[in-house]
N, C-alpha and C positions, 0 to 999 in steps of 0.2 A: 252512961252519962251522955247528954247531947253534945254536939260538936262545940268545942271551945277554941277561941282564938288565942294565939300566943306568939311571941317573937323569940327566936333563938338568940342566944348570947352573941352580941357583936353584929346582929343583923337587924335592919329596919323592916324587912319583909315579914308580913304576917303568915303564919302557918295555922293549921287546924288539926285537932285530934278529938276522938270521942267515938260514940256508937250511934247508929241510926237504925230505925226500923221497929216493928212491933216486938213485944216480948216473945222469946223463943226463936226469933229470926233476926235478931239484931246483928248488925255488922260493924266491926271496928274499922274506922277509917282514920287516915292521917295523910297530910300533904301540904303543899304550899298554895297560898292564895295569889302569889305572884304580884303583890301590891303592898306598898307601904301605907296606903290609905285605909284607916280602920273601918270607915263606913262602907267602902267598896268591898273590903274583906268580909264584913258582916253579911252583906247582900250575897256574896259568893257562897258562903257556907249555908245560908238560908236556901239558896237554890239547890244545893246538893241535898239537903234534907228533904226538900219538896220532891225532888226526883225520886228519892227512895220510897217516900210515902205514896207517890203516884204509882210506882211499880208495885207496891203492896196492894193497893186498891184496884188499879186498872190493868195489871199484868205487866210482864217484863218489857213488852213493846213500848210502854209509855216512857221508859227510861233508857232504853238501849241506845248508846251513842255509836257512831261509826268507829271511833277508836276502840271501843270495847268489842265491837263485832270483828274488827281486825285481830284483836287478841284471841278471840275464840277460833278464828280461822287459822291462825298460826299454830295455836295449841293443838289443833287437829292434824298437824303435820302437812298442811297445804303449802304450796309454793308461795313465797312472798315476792316473786318477781313483779315489778312495776307497782308495788303497793305504796312505797314511800311517798311519791308525789301526791297521790290521791288521799292518803291518810293525813298528810300535812295540810291538805286543802280543807277537808271536812272536819278534822279534829273531833270535837265533842258535839258535833251536829247530831241531833236525834235521827235515827234511821227512819222513823216514821215521817220525818219531814223531807226526806230525800226522794224525789220523783224523777221520771225520765227527763223532763225538761231541765232540772237542776244538774243532772249528771252531764247532759250534753253541753250545758253552759260551762261547767267545769272543764270539760274536754277542750272547748274552744279557748278558754282562758289559759290553760296549761300547755296545750298542744295545737294551738291555732295555726302554727307555722308548718305543721306536719300534714301528711296526706290523710285522706279519710280512713284508709286501712290502718294507719298508724294510730290515729285517734281512737279507733275502735279497740285496738290491741292494748294501747297504753293507758286508756282511761275507762272506757265502758266495760271491757271484759273484767278487769280486777274489781271494780265496784260491784258489778252484778255477782261475781263469784263470792265476795264477802257477804253481801246482804242475803243472797239466796242460801248460803251455807247456814246463816243464823236462822233463816226461815224454816229450814228442815228440823230445827229444834224447837219450833213454835215460839221463837223470840220476837218475830216480826212477820210481816207479810212479804212474799217474794216480789221481786221487781223485774220488769221488762223494759229495756231501753232501746229506743229506735236507733239503729246503726246509721253511721254516716255512709253515703254512697262511696263505693270503691272505684277509683279511676282505673279503667282498664288501659294498660299500655304495654306494648311488647318490650321486653327487657333484652338488651343487647348482651349476648353471652360472651364471657371471656373465652379465649382460646389458649391452648398451651403456649403458642408463640407469644401471645400478649403477656401471659403470666411469667414466662422466662425473661422477657424484656423488662417487665416490672421488677422481677427479682434481681436482675442485674444492676438496677439503679437504686434499689432499696437497701436499707440496713438489714443485716442478716435475719433478725426476728420478724420484721415486717414482710420481707420476701418469702420467708418460710411460711408465714401466715397465709399469704395468697396461694402458694402452692398447696398447702394443706387443704384449704377449702375446695380448690379445683379438683384435687385427687380423692377427696373423701366425701364431698357433698355436704360438709358441715355448714350450718348457718353461721353468720359472722359472730354472733354472741356465743354460740356453742364452741367455736374454735377458740375464742378468747378465754373461755372457762377451762380449757384443757390444762391439766397439770402433768408434770413429768411422771408422776405416779400412775397416770392413766395410760402411759405408753408401755408396750411390750415389744421392743424393737427386735428381739429374737424371733418372736412369733409374727412380727410385722402387723401388729394390730393396735388399736387405740379404743378406749371407751369414750364415747361421745354422749354427754348428758343432754338430751333433747328437751330443753326447757319449754319449748312451744307446745309439745305434745305430752310432756310429763313422763317420758320414758328414757331408757338408755339403749344404745345400740353399740355393737362392736364393729368398727370399720377396718377394712384392710388398708395397709400402707404399702403402696408400690415401692419398688427398690429405690428409685430416685428420691422418694420422700423419706424413706428410712435413713438413707445416707445424709440427707439434709438435716434431719432432726438429730441424728447422732453427732453431728458436728456443730450443732447450735450451742453457743455459750450459755451456761446457766447463770441467771441473775438471781442471787439470794433474795428470798422474800417475794419474788414475782412469779406469776404463772408462766407457762411454757413460752408464750409469745410476748411476754413482758407487760403488754397493755392490759389493764383490768377492765376498762370500760370502752365501749365503742366510741364515745365522744372524745376520749383521750387519744385515740388512734387516728381519728378522721383527718386532722391537719397533716400528719405525716404521710398518710395515704395519698392525698391530693398533691402534696408537694412532690412526692416521688413520681406521680403521673406526669406532672409538668416537667420534671427533670429528665424523664425518659422520652418526653414528647409523644406520649401515647394517647389514643382516644380515651376520653374520660369514662371510666366504668366504676361502679361502686363495688365494695367487697362482696355484696350478694351476687354480683354478676359472675363470680367464680363458682358459686354453687349452681347458678344457672348454666354455666358452661359445662359443669359435671353432667347434668341431666341431658343437655343438648347433644354433647358429644357421644354419650352412650346411646341415645336414641338414633343418631345419625349412623352409628356403627352397627346398628341392627340389634342391639340388646332390647329384649321385649320390655314393655312398659311396666309390667308387674314386677320384674326384677329391678328395674331402675327405681321404682318406688320403694322397694325393700332396701336396696343398697343406700339410698339417700335419706331414708327415714321420713318419707312423705306419708300422710295419713291414708292415702288410697291411690291406686293407679289412675283413677279418673282425675284426681287433682293434678297429677303429673301431665296428663294429656291436655287438660284444660289450660294449664299454665305454660307448658313448654311445647305443646303440639305445633305452635306456629313456627318453631325453629326449623322444621323440615320444609317450610314453604319457601323454597329457593328456586329461582329461575333456572339455575344450572342443573336442576334435577332431571331435566330432559336427557342428561348424559346417561341415565339408566337405560335408555333405549339401545345403547351400544355397549354398556358395561354390565355384564351378568352379575358381578359381585355386588354392585350397587343395587341392582334389581332385586336381589334376594334380601338385602337389608331393608329396602323400602317396603317390600312385601310383608316382612315380619312385623314392622311397625303398624302397617295397615290392618293386619290380622288381629293384632292386640287391640287396636282401636275399635274394630268391629265387635270383638268379643266383649268389650266394656260398654258397647252401645253408644259410643261417642260419634261414630260415623256409620 
């Protein structure tokens, strides 16, 4: 039977139920019209029926909504990181009506306060991933979206002394969080996602789920970090470092910096310090990339190579230990074709 309007007992809101589509391919549907106005509800179900008939005559691309494309994406086991804001923005917008300009407009409306790289990661990447996944099944056309320019700026790396000073002024879980990133190279969001079940303190290892690259890695826990984590109070129902989201932790982070009267650094600067210190101590760039979960050694050199551009490097002329360290980094760079 076609879609029919009705109201549930005790409710003024109209709902619908029934079947749509040609014989042999009819689909049973039911849902809410989200309105108490019968005329609006009637137009709502008429639009639903039209979409299903358009899909029958013109192909699935004629009726595929962004919400449905997200469902297909999640059903395939893909990561749902960053999907909620863009799904809430596009809702039932037809995918065929979403183009590069509209996606960039969405990025500015939702994340205009963020950097270009953040808008690319939080808005453009998830939308492209969802639509292009649907395109692989011939539900729609693939999409390409022009990226926002990425502002190149040298990041100030955290040092062990900075981390220790921060830890001394912070609450236990926040202080441990900073030390964890500095000694494992975990990204801020990856560290927040760590659960106690991911730890093996006897083996001095932790499983880090690398959401940015979609893989896992096992990181070593230096003795000082093992001791810190072993003595960290457990908060029932909370992850290892208590905070579930970056935004929930941000105020406490900056409050602690002010309390300790430290230079202002972001949590990511701890990961930056991880790479910087290893490079300065002569660890080759291939190993640094592997230890920190970077996609490639070239990415490490491109992002962190500036960290060895220090005026006091002229000390290597009289310090043979430093000379060997810088030579090893230079060899790695030449091998990668960076210098």
